[in-house]
C-alpha positions in Angstrom: 0.0 0.0 0.0 1.4 3.4 -1.0 0.3 6.2 1.2 -1.1 9.4 -0.4 1.0 12.5 -0.8 1.4 14.5 2.4 -1.1 17.1 1.2 -3.7 14.3 0.9 -2.8 12.4 4.1 -6.3 13.1 5.4 -8.0 11.7 2.3 -10.3 8.7 2.9 -12.6 8.7 -0.1 -12.5 9.8 -3.8 -16.0 10.4 -5.3 -16.5 10.7 -9.0 -19.1 12.1 -11.3 -20.3 9.4 -13.8 -21.0 10.7 -17.3 -18.0 12.5 -18.8 -15.7 11.6 -15.8 -15.7 7.8 -15.5 -17.8 6.8 -18.6 -18.3 8.0 -22.1 -22.0 7.7 -22.6 -22.4 10.3 -25.3 -22.7 7.7 -28.2 -25.7 6.1 -26.6 -27.3 9.4 -25.4 -26.9 10.8 -28.9 -28.2 7.5 -30.5 -31.4 7.9 -28.5 -31.8 11.5 -29.5 -31.1 10.7 -33.2 -33.7 7.9 -33.2 -36.3 10.5 -32.2 -35.1 12.8 -35.0 -35.2 10.0 -37.6 -38.8 9.1 -36.5 -39.7 12.7 -37.3 -38.1 12.8 -40.7 -35.1 14.7 -39.5 -31.5 13.8 -40.3 -29.3 12.3 -37.5 -26.8 14.7 -35.9 -23.1 13.7 -35.5 -22.2 12.4 -32.0 -19.6 15.2 -31.7 -22.5 17.7 -31.6 -24.0 15.9 -28.7 -20.8 15.1 -26.8 -20.3 18.5 -25.1 -23.8 18.3 -23.7 -23.5 14.7 -22.4 -23.3 15.8 -18.8 -26.7 17.5 -19.1 -28.6 14.2 -19.9 -32.0 14.6 -21.5 -31.9 18.3 -21.2 -28.7 18.6 -23.2 -29.6 16.0 -25.8 -33.1 17.4 -26.5 -31.6 20.9 -26.6 -29.4 19.8 -29.5 -31.8 17.5 -31.2 -34.9 19.8 -31.1 -33.9 23.1 -29.7 -36.2 22.7 -26.7 -35.6 23.4 -23.0 -37.4 22.7 -19.7 -40.5 24.8 -19.5 -41.2 24.6 -23.3 -44.6 23.1 -24.1 -43.1 20.0 -25.9 -40.3 19.3 -23.4 -41.9 17.0 -20.9 -43.3 14.6 -23.5 -40.0 14.6 -25.5 -38.1 14.0 -22.3 -40.2 11.0 -21.4 -39.8 9.5 -24.8 -36.0 10.2 -24.7 -35.6 8.4 -21.4 -37.5 5.4 -22.6 -35.4 5.2 -25.8 -32.1 5.7 -23.9 -32.9 3.0 -21.4 -33.1 0.5 -24.3 -29.7 1.4 -25.8 -27.7 2.7 -22.9 -25.4 -0.4 -22.8 -24.7 -0.5 -26.5 -21.7 1.8 -26.9 -21.0 3.3 -23.5 -17.6 2.5 -22.1 -15.0 3.6 -19.5 -12.7 6.4 -20.6 -9.2 5.2 -21.3 -7.2 5.0 -18.0 -10.2 4.9 -15.7 -10.0 1.2 -14.9 -6.3 1.6 -14.0 -7.1 4.7 -12.0 -9.7 2.9 -9.9 -7.5 -0.2 -9.4 -4.7 2.0 -8.1 -7.0 3.7 -5.6 -8.1 0.3 -4.4 -4.5 -0.8 -4.1 -3.7 2.3 -2.1 -6.6 1.6 0.3 -8.7 4.5 -0.8 -12.4 3.9 -1.1 -14.2 5.5 -4.1 -17.8 6.2 -4.9 -20.0 7.7 -7.6 -22.2 10.8 -7.3 -24.2 11.6 -10.4 -27.2 13.5 -11.6 -28.2 10.4 -13.6 -31.2 8.8 -12.1 -30.7 5.5 -10.3 -32.6 3.5 -12.9 -29.8 4.3 -15.3 -26.8 4.8 -13.0 -27.0 1.5 -11.1 -27.3 -0.9 -14.0 -24.7 1.0 -16.0 -22.2 0.9 -13.1 -22.8 -2.9 -12.7 -22.5 -3.6 -16.4 -19.2 -1.7 -16.6 -17.7 -3.3 -13.5 -17.7 -0.2 -11.4 -17.7 -1.6 -7.9 -18.1 1.7 -6.1 -18.4 1.7 -2.4 -21.5 4.0 -2.7 -23.5 5.2 -5.7 -25.8 8.3 -5.3 -28.0 9.1 -8.2 -29.8 12.3 -9.2 -33.1 11.0 -7.6 -31.5 9.5 -4.5 -31.9 12.5 -2.2 -34.4 14.7 -3.9 -31.6 17.1 -4.9 -29.2 17.2 -7.8 -25.9 18.9 -8.2 -24.9 21.8 -7.8 -26.8 21.2 -4.5 -24.3 19.6 -2.1 -26.8 17.1 -0.6 -26.0 14.2 -3.0 -22.3 14.5 -2.0 -23.1 14.7 1.7 -25.3 11.6 1.3 -22.3 9.7 -0.2 -20.1 10.8 2.8 -22.8 9.6 5.2 -23.1 6.2 3.5 -19.4 5.8 3.7 -19.3 7.0 7.3 -16.7 9.7 6.6 -16.5 13.4 7.1 -16.9 15.4 3.9 -13.6 17.1 4.6 -11.9 13.7 4.0 -13.3 13.4 0.5 -12.2 14.5 -2.9 -14.8 15.0 -5.6 -13.8 14.6 -9.3 -16.1 15.9 -12.1 -16.2 17.5 -15.5 -18.8 20.2 -15.0 -18.9 23.5 -13.1 -21.9 22.1 -11.1 -19.6 19.3 -9.8 -17.0 21.8 -8.5 -19.7 24.0 -7.0 -21.4 21.0 -5.3 -18.1 19.7 -4.0 -17.0 23.0 -2.5 -20.4 23.6 -0.9 -20.1 20.1 0.7 -16.8 21.0 2.2 -14.8 18.6 -0.1 -11.7 19.0 -2.1 -12.4 19.1 -5.8 -10.8 18.1 -9.1 -11.7 18.9 -12.7 -11.7 16.0 -15.2 -10.7 17.9 -18.3 -11.1 14.8 -20.5 -14.8 15.0 -19.9 -17.6 16.8 -21.7 -17.0 20.1 -20.0 -19.7 21.8 -22.1 -19.6 24.7 -24.6 -17.6 27.8 -23.6 -16.4 26.1 -20.4 -13.5 27.7 -18.6 -12.5 25.1 -16.0 -9.7 27.2 -14.6 -12.3 29.7 -13.3 -14.1 27.0 -11.3 -11.7 27.2 -8.5 -11.1 23.4 -8.2 -8.1 22.2 -6.1 -6.7 20.2 -9.0 -7.1 20.1 -12.8 -6.6 16.7 -14.4 -5.8 16.2 -18.1 -6.2 12.4 -17.9 -7.3 9.8 -15.3 -3.6 8.9 -14.5 -3.1 12.5 -13.4 -5.2 11.9 -10.3 -2.8 9.1 -9.2 0.2 11.5 -9.8 -1.4 14.2 -7.8 -2.2 11.9 -4.9 1.1 10.0 -5.4 -0.5 6.7 -5.0 1.0 5.1 -8.2 
């Protein structure tokens, strides 16, 4: 067991966002949205158009596919259809980002527990994590607590489930909401710059404790591998 760097000697748990941080789900999210477009006589959009919005789930996909947003008259019905279609295809092309499996294995070897806190509903997050071999010590979904990020409650719930103080946790995510939630929960934070980030994102302005260009950079920062 390699102890973490002195700066992180207090660290007990690393928590991760899911989409855009651990897994690349954009191909299947985009596929569900494109199926809806095709059924309406519209051309499919390239997955790269959907990718920056992958962290926003149905809202991001429908915004790209149909230019609708929450509050629009058509949005709720489109969202329900999208979720049903996505549930049928969500395992087809979704995969771990390169280096994630090694990253998690190194955390295990260092004796650091890790968990997942995502805005994805449990009906999607739990089976996806199981199918991809993500044996997280805790998984908190977007509907677990009644709150979603940037509210800190999902992160605080993860800390409670793992019986640790929030100050002993590091939260890693690829969206400004992740860093906002982590800071509000009293956790250290890290930006996964390989993730979706979103259009016009400026991660350096999010005031995270660490910026990571690749999963292995977390191990270097913690000095656990």
